[in-house]
C-alpha positions as CSV (number, residue, x, y, z in Angstrom):
1,M,5.5,22.1,1.1
2,A,4.7,18.8,-0.5
3,R,2.0,18.7,-3.0
4,L,1.4,15.0,-3.5
5,V,1.5,12.3,-1.0
6,L,1.7,8.6,-1.9
7,W,0.1,6.3,0.5
8,D,0.7,2.7,1.1
9,I,-2.4,0.8,2.0
10,D,-1.9,-2.6,4.2
11,H,-0.7,-1.8,7.7
12,T,-0.5,1.9,6.8
13,L,-4.2,2.7,6.5
14,I,-6.1,-0.3,7.3
15,S,-5.7,-4.0,8.7
16,T,-7.7,-6.8,6.8
17,R,-7.3,-9.3,10.1
18,G,-6.4,-12.1,8.0
19,V,-9.2,-11.5,5.1
20,G,-6.5,-10.5,2.9
21,R,-4.6,-13.9,3.1
22,E,-7.8,-15.7,2.8
23,L,-8.6,-13.9,-0.5
24,S,-5.3,-14.7,-1.9
25,A,-5.8,-18.5,-1.0
26,A,-9.0,-18.4,-2.7
27,A,-7.6,-16.9,-5.8
28,F,-4.3,-18.9,-5.9
29,E,-6.5,-22.1,-5.7
30,R,-8.8,-20.7,-8.5
31,T,-5.7,-20.1,-10.7
32,T,-3.3,-22.9,-9.9
33,G,-6.0,-25.6,-9.0
34,I,-3.7,-26.1,-5.8
35,Q,-4.7,-25.3,-2.2
36,M,-2.3,-22.8,-0.8
37,R,-0.5,-24.3,2.0
38,E,1.7,-21.3,2.6
39,Q,2.3,-18.1,1.4
40,A,5.7,-16.2,0.4
41,S,6.4,-13.1,2.6
42,I,4.2,-10.0,1.7
43,D,5.6,-7.0,3.9
44,G,6.4,-4.3,1.1
45,I,6.4,-7.0,-1.7
46,T,4.0,-6.4,-5.0
47,E,1.5,-8.9,-5.9
48,P,3.2,-10.2,-8.9
49,V,6.3,-11.3,-6.6
50,I,4.1,-12.6,-4.0
51,F,2.1,-14.9,-6.4
52,R,5.5,-16.0,-8.1
53,E,7.3,-16.9,-5.2
54,T,4.1,-18.5,-3.7
55,A,3.7,-20.8,-6.7
56,K,7.4,-21.7,-6.0
57,L,6.7,-22.8,-2.7
58,H,4.4,-25.2,-4.2
59,G,6.7,-26.4,-7.1
60,L,5.1,-24.2,-9.5
61,T,6.7,-22.1,-12.2
62,T,4.3,-19.2,-13.5
63,D,4.2,-16.8,-16.2
64,R,2.7,-13.4,-16.8
65,A,-0.6,-15.0,-18.3
66,E,-1.2,-17.0,-15.1
67,F,-0.5,-13.8,-12.7
68,E,-3.0,-11.9,-15.0
69,R,-5.5,-14.6,-14.4
70,F,-4.8,-14.7,-10.6
71,A,-5.2,-10.9,-10.5
72,Q,-8.6,-11.2,-12.0
73,A,-9.6,-14.0,-9.5
74,L,-8.2,-11.8,-6.6
75,A,-10.2,-8.8,-7.7
76,E,-13.5,-10.9,-8.0
77,E,-12.9,-12.5,-4.4
78,H,-12.5,-9.0,-2.9
79,L,-15.7,-7.8,-4.6
80,A,-17.5,-10.8,-3.6
81,H,-16.1,-10.6,0.0
82,S,-16.3,-6.9,0.7
83,A,-18.8,-7.0,3.4
84,E,-16.9,-9.6,5.2
85,L,-13.5,-7.4,4.8
86,R,-15.6,-4.7,6.4
87,E,-17.0,-6.7,9.2
88,R,-13.4,-8.4,10.1
89,G,-11.0,-5.5,9.2
90,H,-10.8,-2.0,10.2
91,A,-9.3,1.5,9.3
92,L,-6.2,2.0,11.5
93,P,-6.6,4.8,14.1
94,G,-6.1,8.3,12.9
95,A,-6.1,7.2,9.1
96,A,-9.5,9.1,8.2
97,G,-8.4,12.0,10.1
98,A,-4.7,12.1,8.4
99,L,-6.4,11.8,5.1
100,D,-8.8,14.6,5.8
101,A,-6.3,16.9,6.8
102,L,-4.0,16.5,4.0
103,A,-7.3,17.1,1.8
104,S,-8.0,20.3,3.9
105,A,-4.2,21.5,3.3
106,G,-4.7,21.1,-0.5
107,V,-2.4,18.0,-0.7
108,T,-3.1,15.9,-3.6
109,Q,-3.0,12.0,-2.5
110,T,-3.0,8.8,-4.2
111,V,-1.5,5.3,-3.4
112,V,1.5,3.4,-4.4
113,T,0.7,-0.2,-3.2
114,G,1.8,-3.9,-4.2
115,N,-2.0,-4.4,-4.2
116,I,-3.7,-4.8,-7.5
117,R,-5.6,-1.6,-8.3
118,P,-9.2,-3.2,-8.0
119,A,-8.2,-4.7,-4.5
120,G,-6.8,-1.6,-3.2
121,E,-9.8,0.5,-4.3
122,I,-12.2,-2.0,-2.5
123,K,-10.0,-2.1,0.5
124,L,-10.2,1.7,0.9
125,S,-13.8,1.9,0.0
126,V,-15.1,-0.6,2.3
127,F,-13.7,1.5,5.4
128,G,-14.8,5.1,3.9
129,L,-10.9,5.9,3.2
130,D,-11.2,6.3,-0.9
131,R,-12.8,9.8,-0.7
132,H,-9.5,11.8,-1.1
133,I,-7.8,9.2,-3.4
134,V,-6.9,10.2,-7.0
135,W,-6.4,6.8,-8.4
136,G,-5.5,7.6,-11.7
137,I,-2.1,8.9,-10.8
138,G,-1.3,5.9,-8.1
139,A,0.8,2.9,-9.1
140,Y,-0.1,-0.8,-8.6
141,G,0.9,-4.3,-8.0
142,E,0.4,-5.2,-11.5
143,D,2.3,-2.2,-12.9
144,A,5.8,-3.4,-11.9
145,D,7.5,-5.8,-9.4
146,D,9.7,-3.6,-7.6
147,R,8.3,-0.7,-5.2
148,A,10.7,1.9,-6.5
149,D,9.5,1.5,-9.9
150,L,6.0,2.0,-8.8
151,V,7.0,5.3,-7.0
152,R,8.7,6.4,-10.3
153,L,5.7,5.5,-12.1
154,S,3.3,7.7,-10.0
155,L,5.4,10.4,-10.1
156,E,5.3,10.4,-13.8
157,R,1.7,10.0,-13.9
158,A,1.2,13.0,-11.4
159,G,3.6,15.2,-13.2
160,C,4.9,15.7,-9.9
161,P,8.7,16.2,-9.2
162,A,10.2,13.9,-6.2
163,A,10.9,17.1,-4.0
164,D,7.1,17.9,-3.8
165,A,6.2,14.2,-2.6
166,V,6.0,12.5,0.4
167,L,5.5,8.7,0.7
168,I,3.8,7.2,3.6
169,G,4.3,3.6,4.4
170,D,5.1,1.0,7.2
171,T,7.7,-1.1,5.8
172,P,11.6,-0.8,5.0
173,A,10.6,-1.7,1.2
174,D,8.4,1.6,1.4
175,V,11.4,3.6,2.8
176,V,13.7,2.2,0.2
177,G,11.1,2.6,-2.6
178,G,10.8,6.3,-1.8
179,S,14.6,7.0,-1.1
180,A,15.5,5.3,-4.3
181,N,13.5,8.2,-6.1
182,G,14.5,11.2,-4.0
183,V,11.0,11.2,-2.3
184,R,10.8,12.1,1.3
185,V,9.7,9.1,3.4
186,V,7.3,9.3,6.6
187,A,7.4,5.7,8.2
188,V,4.8,4.7,10.6
189,A,5.3,1.8,12.8
190,T,1.8,0.4,12.6
191,G,2.8,-2.9,11.0
192,R,5.3,-5.5,11.6
193,S,8.4,-3.2,11.4
194,S,9.5,-1.3,14.6
195,E,10.3,2.2,14.6
196,S,14.0,1.4,15.1
197,V,13.8,-0.7,12.1
198,L,12.2,1.9,9.8
199,R,14.8,4.6,11.0
200,S,17.6,2.4,10.0
201,A,16.1,1.9,6.5
202,G,16.6,5.6,6.1
203,A,13.0,7.2,6.8
204,D,13.2,10.9,6.8
205,A,10.5,10.9,9.9
206,V,9.2,7.8,11.7
207,L,5.8,7.9,13.6
208,S,4.4,5.5,16.0
209,D,1.0,5.6,14.6
210,L,-1.3,8.1,12.8
211,R,-3.3,8.9,16.2
212,S,-1.7,12.5,16.9
213,L,-2.9,14.6,14.1
214,D,0.0,17.3,15.0
215,A,2.6,14.8,14.8
216,F,1.4,13.7,11.5
217,L,1.2,17.1,10.1
218,E,4.4,18.0,11.3
219,A,6.2,15.0,9.8
220,V,4.5,15.4,6.4
221,L,4.2,18.9,6.1
222,P,7.0,20.6,8.2
223,N,6.9,23.7,6.7
224,R,3.0,24.3,6.3
225,D,1.7,27.9,7.8
226,R,0.4,27.6,11.0
């Protein structure tokens, strides 16, 4: 049975309902002095890549130091607007129950996310979804550009072999990142990617959402004691 679950955050556990983009826009303008007119694709992409590609759309070339200033501004924006995030966003149906069920089964849970860690912590805490998350063994946008590297880093931090881990996410990038490391992937079609797209990407199991706890546990812990 899996002993470590690596959760994605956005569109897997929560939806910010547009607040996340607004906070990114505010941090982008604070960092570059330019109003963000458009944003690069964000599905399954890490924060450094989103910042770099968004800057290119505005005719800018950025470096690591500028990303770090952006990351600091983004963390501050999330902290300042956490009440708005709570009011306008929401936990996805079944998310809290899924986290609780895995905790009851003795599974360690963390996150592998393109978010910077402070933003990820705030996003889950405002919806009460952080109580089972072991943050120190997760991997975050500031750690690497590529999601497969984030999965590998989290496994190393947890001291967990890939065969004992399961990744749960909503994009083909999540699927590829887990599969590249030999991690079993359970995909949920709660974002922009359909069930068929997630299956085609190579997910080991696909769920429409997290509403059915029985279906969730069967996908994540298929060999658990009944």
